[in-house]
N, C-alpha and C positions, 0 to 999 in steps of 0.2 A: 820187388815192391810188395809190401803186405796190403791186405784189404783196406786198412785204415788210410793208407797213403794213396789209394786209388783216386785218380782225378775224375771228378764228376763232370766238369766242363773245363774248357780251356779257351783263352783268348791269346792273342799274340804275345802278351807280356805277363799274363797271370793264369793261374789255375785255381780251381775250387775243389776242396776235399772235405771229408768228414772232420769234425773237431776231434781232438784227442786230449788226454790228460796233460800232455806236455804243453798245451796251449794256454795254461793257466796264467802265465805272466802277461801274454798278449791280451787275454780276456780281461784281466785286471786293468790293464792300461786302457783298452777300448771302452770298457763299461764305466770308467771313471773320467773319460775325456769330456771336455766341456760340451761338445755337440751332442754326445750320447745323453748326458744328464739333462740337457736343455730340451731335446726333442723326443727322446725315447723314455727317459725317466730313470730314477735311482732304483737299482735292483739290489741294493744293500750288499754290493760286492766290496767289502771294506778291507779284506785281506786276500792273500794269495790262496789260502785255504777256502775262502768263500768262492773264489773264481773256480777252483778245482771242483767244488761241490756243484756249482752251477753247470759246469760242463757235463758232469755225470748225470745230474738230475733233470736237466732241461734239454740239452743237446743230444747226448748219446742215447738217452732213454727215448727220445722222439724217433730216432732212426729205428730203434727196435720195435716200438709200439705202432708207429705210423708208416714206416718205410721211407720217411723223408724228414727234413728238419732244417735247421740253420747250419750252414757250411762256412768253412774258413776260406777267405780269399788270400792267396799267397802270390808274392812276386816271384816270377821264374828266375830273375837275375841273381837274387840272393837268398831265396827260399824263406823270406820273412813274411809272417802273417800281417796283413794290413787291414782286414775287414771281415765282416760277416754278411752272408746273404743266404736266403733260402725261404722255406715255407713254414708257417706256423698255423696250427689249427686252433683258433680261438673259440671258446664256447659260445660267444655271442655273434659269430659270423658263420654263415651257412656254407662257405667255401674256404679253401686254404688261402692264406694271406701272405703275400710277398713281403718279407721284411729285409732290411739291410742297414748297415752302419759301417763307417770307415774311419780310420784314425784321421784326425784333423790335418796332418801333414800331407794326406793324399786326397783331400777334398777338392772338388772343383776342376779336376783335370780329365774328366770323362771316363775314368776307370769304372765307376759304378754303373754308368749307362751301358758300357760294353759288356760287363759281366752280367748285368741284369737281363740284357737281351738274350744272352746264351742260357741263363738259368730259366728264363721263361720258356724258351724252346725245349729245354730239358723237361720242364713241368708238363708241357702240353704233349710232347712226343713220348717220353719215357714213363712219366708218372700218370699219363692219361687224364690230366685235368682238362675239363672243358671250359671252366671258369676259374679265374684267379682274381682275388681281391687284393687291395692294399689300403692301408690307412695311414694317415699322417696328421700332424697338427697343422692348424691354419698357418702358422708362421714359418713352417719348414719349407722354405722356397726351394732349396736344393733337392729335397725328396720329390716335391711336386714336379720339378723340372725333369728329373730322371723318369718318373712315372709317365709324363707326357711324351717324352722321347721314346718310351717303350710301348706306346700305343694304349695306355690306360685312359679311360674316360671317367671324369668325375661323376659320381652318382649319389649325391647327398651327404649325409652325415650318419654317424653311428655312435651310440653311447656305450662306453665300457663300464659295466656295472661294478667291476672290481676297483678301478681307479676313480670312478665317477667323473670321467672326462669325456668330452665330445671330440670326435675325430672326423676329418674329411674322409669319405669313402670313395674308392676308385675301383673300377672293374675292367677286366680284359677277358674277352671271350675267344675261344678257339676259332680260328678261321678255317672253314672246310675247304 
């Protein structure tokens, strides 16, 4: 298994690994899914080439520059990519931000909660984060549910100066 294939975390039925250029078809599908567009936003991934460029410029570059980023969630049974989860360092947030998204066919069955709990443990123990933030839109009930189950507490709102949108802000502190 090469370094790219290394599992960052595992649950009973899924593992999480670094994104790679071969994820371009999955990324195109995910980033054009109805829930991604509704709750996360249009990232102008209109072609497979756009998806490939996004993987290189946003995901792989983050691993190199920050030592963390967004990772691909893979089903163990068939090795199919079904979602993204990981950490983003947004310029308007003082701490890393937990982000996640999953293909609509896999929503609502607890996968994201189980994977998020493991990736939070990874963030606190391996990446040595003392505080992790999360943001979501007011109407994103599923994300708010995942964050609550993972022990995040609501702590107001935050304005994204790039998109000019207001988001709910959540925080999780390392327990000593």
